[in-house]
C-alpha positions, -999 to +999 in steps of 0.1 A: -150-018+669-121-041+664-099-048+694-067-068+700-071-103+714-055-090+746-090-077+753-097-112+767-070-103+793-087-072+803-071-047+781-083-028+752-070-006+725-087+028+717-102+028+682-082+056+671-049+039+678-061+005+664-071+020+631-038+041+629-013+022+607+018+038+623+003+026+657+002-009+644+037-007+630+050+006+664+033-021+683+042-050+662+048-084+680+083-096+678+090-122+703+074-151+721+070-132+753+049-105+735+031-132+715+020-151+746+001-120+757-022-125+727-025-163+719-017-195+736+016-209+722+029-243+727+065-252+739+074-263+705+062-230+692+083-211+717+115-231+707+107-225+670+105-187+677+136-186+694+157-206+671+143-195+637+143-159+646+180-160+644+177-167+606+145-147+598+130-123+621+095-128+636+071-099+633+033-095+630+009-065+635-017-067+663-044-065+636-032-095+617-026-117+648-061-108+659-072-129+629-055-160+643-073-188+664-059-185+699-053-222+703-052-240+671-016-244+660-028-253+625-047-221+621-040-208+586-031-173+599-006-188+625+009-210+599+018-179+577+035-159+606+047-181+633+081-198+629+083-235+628+112-258+633+108-270+596+123-237+588+157-248+598+155-278+574+173-268+541+166-291+510+189-297+481+169-272+458+164-244+483+182-212+476+188-179+493+179-160+461+158-187+442+147-162+414+182-150+408+170-113+414+205-102+424+219-115+391+197-091+372+204-060+392+220-032+370+217-007+397+211-012+434+173-018+442+163-027+407+159-062+390+155-060+352+149-095+341+122-092+315+130-067+286+098-045+291+095-043+328+115-037+360+112-044+397+121-018+421+127-025+457+118+006+478+119-008+513+131-038+531+104-036+558+072-054+560+045-051+587+044-089+589+073-113+581+055-141+562+075-175+568+075-184+531+090-149+519+111-153+488+132-123+499+143-134+533+177-123+523+165-087+523+134-084+543+138-076+580+173-064+573+177-027+578+211-025+564+212-019+526+179-003+524+177+019+494+178+056+501+174+088+481+208+085+462+199+049+452+164+060+441+180+088+418+202+062+403+173+038+398+152+067+380+181+076+359+184+039+347+147+039+339+150+071+318+180+056+299+162+024+290+133+031+267+124-006+265+109-004+300+072+000+298+063-009+332+079-003+367+067-027+396+072-012+431+081-039+456+102-047+486+097-054+514+065-033+512+064-001+492+035+011+512+057+013+542+069+046+527+052+078+537+025+093+513+050+122+504+077+098+492+053+078+473+039+110+458+075+121+447+084+086+433+052+081+414+056+116+400+092+109+388+081+076+370+050+094+354+075+119+340+093+092+320+076+092+286+081+055+278+068+042+310+031+032+304+022+018+337+032+015+375+024-016+395+025-016+433+030-050+450+018-049+487+005-070+514-004-042+535-041-044+524-039-079+540-019-074+571-023-036+577-056-025+559-057+008+578-026+018+557-052+026+530-063+060+540-080+090+521-046+107+519-029+076+503-060+074+478-055+111+469-019+103+460-027+072+439-054+090+420-032+119+413-009+094+393-037+075+376-033+048+364-019+029+392-023-010+395-020-025+431-014-062+434-023-076+469-014-109+486-043-125+501-040-162+507-069-173+529-105-163+532-099-155+570-079-125+557-110-109+540-123-089+569-149-061+571-121-036+575-104-051+544-136-047+524-140-011+536-105+000+527-104-019+493-136-001+483-119+032+493-089+023+473-111+016+441-135+044+445-114+072+460-079+061+446-092+051+412-069+020+416-073-013+398-067-040+423-055-076+416-044-104+438-015-129+437-018-158+462+008-185+471-004-221+471+007-231+506+004-267+522-020-266+553-032-231+544-051-231+511-043-263+493-080-274+490-105-267+464-132-253+489-106-228+505-094-216+471-130-212+458-140-193+489-109-170+486-112-164+447-150-156+451-145-136+482-118-114+463-140-107+433-170-098+458-150-069+471-134-057+439-102-076+436-093-097+405-076-130+413-045-126+391-018-152+399-017-185+421+020-190+426+038-222+433+058-214+464+093-206+455+123-227+464+134-203+491+154-219+521+133-231+549+100-233+529+098-270+518+070-278+543+049-250+525+053-265+491+025-284+473+035-309+446+029-292+413+008-320+399-015-315+430-018-278+423-026-284+386-054-309+396-068-283+422-069-256+394-085-282+371-114-287+395-118-250+403-119-240+365-150-259+360-170-247+391-158-210+395-165-182+371-136-174+349-134-139+363-125-154+396-099-178+384-062-168+386-034-182+365-015-209+383+023-203+376+059-214+388+085-187+390+115-209+377+145-212+400+176-195+386+159-167+371+139-184+342+108-162+349+072-173+352+056-201+334+020-211+335+010-244+348-022-253+327-043-285+332-041-305+300-076-312+287-066-326+253-069-365+257-063-375+219-056-361+184-072-380+156-069-376+118-095-349+116-105-342+152-095-336+187-108-354+219-110-333+251-120-342+287-140-315+304-138-304+342-164-332+349-142-360+333-165-363+303-151-367+268-160-344+238-148-345+202-144-315+180-132-313+143-103-295+129 
């Protein structure tokens, strides 16, 4: 039985409550006083929570906080959810909307940048507010959350644009919606003849795995095929409960599950950590899909790893990890340019009738035209 870390102080949570995703949402930790009941926090962390929360709210589920080290301020879970004073430092390239999502918004709640696909924001709420979130301008802000009227306008837009082959449900977190609302929206999308596939982007399998229930799986299976992209960033997030619920999602929900991680300084910017994460994902049925360069969202510069370092990390990983477990390293271009891959360059020299390559071990090989 999993319990909150407050068990160390003599309190426990009944299993039925702990495994109830709505209980987790209702009991989120949102300030330093509540946080101090779970983990030891330094005076610097207290100050950061007070000051940074004025800019971007602090929130985490008891479940996700349980994964954090009680004392270590450099714990990869703590780094992802606890505010730090560096968030108040804004660099030249930092933007409120780095991907220019608002500039490609034909109707409220829909970003249509790529010709054949559209991003649909169904909620501005998340269970956990990740400090590197690229949608800080929306997430945690209840005002402006799309409602039924906005959904109907979005659906009408999808029906009128036959070039749209895929709709990506995002947010906030779309799994914050009830099963009945998801059932309705998926059904409406399925009724549009030119939409081939629906993708759901959700961090709930990471921060709130109990959201995956038999009832949710029934809804997703009803609208097969549905693709779900999770957001695991560190091996510590791959818990027994996650494994159990991902298996349920794959078997009972008939869902194809992929993962996109963010390369984060201090969290996962090492070969060994990424290898453990990528192999851990495929072991439980999740295909590593993307490794994102951290977006240039304001207050996130302390998370950003130099691109050349990321390229070198992936170069080392590619030679020592099965291709099935290797994601594509990408950068989403600031200003709305879209994703571009960041591949390692293995071509060393082009000769008159041959090419010279350097492999992952650093050895040279020559092949003919």
